[in-house]
One Martini backbone bead per residue (centre of mass of N, CA, C, O) as a GRO file, in nm:
protein
   65
    1MET     BB    1  14.785   0.155   8.526
    2ASP     BB    2  14.768  -0.160   8.628
    3GLN     BB    3  14.485  -0.318   8.665
    4PRO     BB    4  14.314  -0.553   8.792
    5VAL     BB    5  14.127  -0.824   8.652
    6LYS     BB    6  13.806  -0.981   8.595
    7LEU     BB    7  13.646  -1.270   8.490
    8ALA     BB    8  13.299  -1.304   8.368
    9ARG     BB    9  13.011  -1.504   8.341
   10VAL     BB   10  12.706  -1.512   8.203
   11ILE     BB   11  12.417  -1.692   8.350
   12LYS     BB   12  12.194  -1.450   8.398
   13ILE     BB   13  11.901  -1.279   8.323
   14LEU     BB   14  11.707  -1.053   8.527
   15GLY     BB   15  11.689  -0.751   8.394
   16ARG     BB   16  11.559  -0.432   8.374
   17THR     BB   17  11.698  -0.099   8.429
   18GLY     BB   18  11.621   0.209   8.491
   19ASN     BB   19  11.457   0.469   8.357
   20THR     BB   20  11.487   0.335   8.038
   21GLY     BB   21  11.619   0.039   8.031
   22ASN     BB   22  11.958   0.052   7.980
   23VAL     BB   23  11.986  -0.168   8.208
   24THR     BB   24  12.134  -0.483   8.300
   25GLN     BB   25  12.070  -0.755   8.498
   26VAL     BB   26  12.328  -0.982   8.617
   27ARG     BB   27  12.459  -1.305   8.652
   28VAL     BB   28  12.785  -1.391   8.773
   29ALA     BB   29  13.078  -1.592   8.704
   30PHE     BB   30  13.377  -1.666   8.792
   31MET     BB   31  13.652  -1.803   8.636
   32ASP     BB   32  13.843  -1.857   8.905
   33ASP     BB   33  13.548  -1.879   9.077
   34LYS     BB   34  13.277  -2.085   9.055
   35GLU     BB   35  13.127  -2.031   9.339
   36ARG     BB   36  13.106  -1.725   9.254
   37ASN     BB   37  12.818  -1.507   9.271
   38ILE     BB   38  12.696  -1.208   9.104
   39VAL     BB   39  12.544  -0.890   9.078
   40ARG     BB   40  12.509  -0.693   8.777
   41ASN     BB   41  12.549  -0.401   8.590
   42VAL     BB   42  12.467  -0.352   8.236
   43LYS     BB   43  12.579  -0.175   7.957
   44GLY     BB   44  12.432  -0.294   7.699
   45PRO     BB   45  12.483  -0.561   7.522
   46VAL     BB   46  12.355  -0.882   7.649
   47ARG     BB   47  12.431  -1.235   7.712
   48GLU     BB   48  12.443  -1.546   7.755
   49GLY     BB   49  12.799  -1.624   7.788
   50ASP     BB   50  12.927  -1.380   7.839
   51ILE     BB   51  13.229  -1.187   7.882
   52LEU     BB   52  13.346  -1.005   8.157
   53THR     BB   53  13.525  -0.710   8.250
   54LEU     BB   54  13.630  -0.649   8.580
   55LEU     BB   55  13.746  -0.377   8.773
   56GLU     BB   56  13.508  -0.432   8.985
   57TRP     BB   57  13.423  -0.711   9.238
   58GLU     BB   58  13.290  -0.644   9.530
   59ARG     BB   59  13.038  -0.528   9.429
   60GLU     BB   60  12.680  -0.537   9.452
   61ALA     BB   61  12.389  -0.528   9.318
   62ARG     BB   62  12.083  -0.439   9.343
   63ARG     BB   63  11.783  -0.548   9.340
   64LEU     BB   64  11.503  -0.585   9.193
   65ARG     BB   65  11.150  -0.477   9.237
   0.00000   0.00000   0.00000
């Protein structure tokens, strides 16, 4: 079950979301395609410059209100 993965670097922290604020919305740039940026939800500690391993990279998180 070797799924392809994509690496993405966190370029900006957008804010906290979720009922208790335990999810962070971040903007990420793909390592293999520098032109493409998407917004993702991340659970756990994260800071700018971190590299995320994305198992699913087509969907984009909805923006914070």
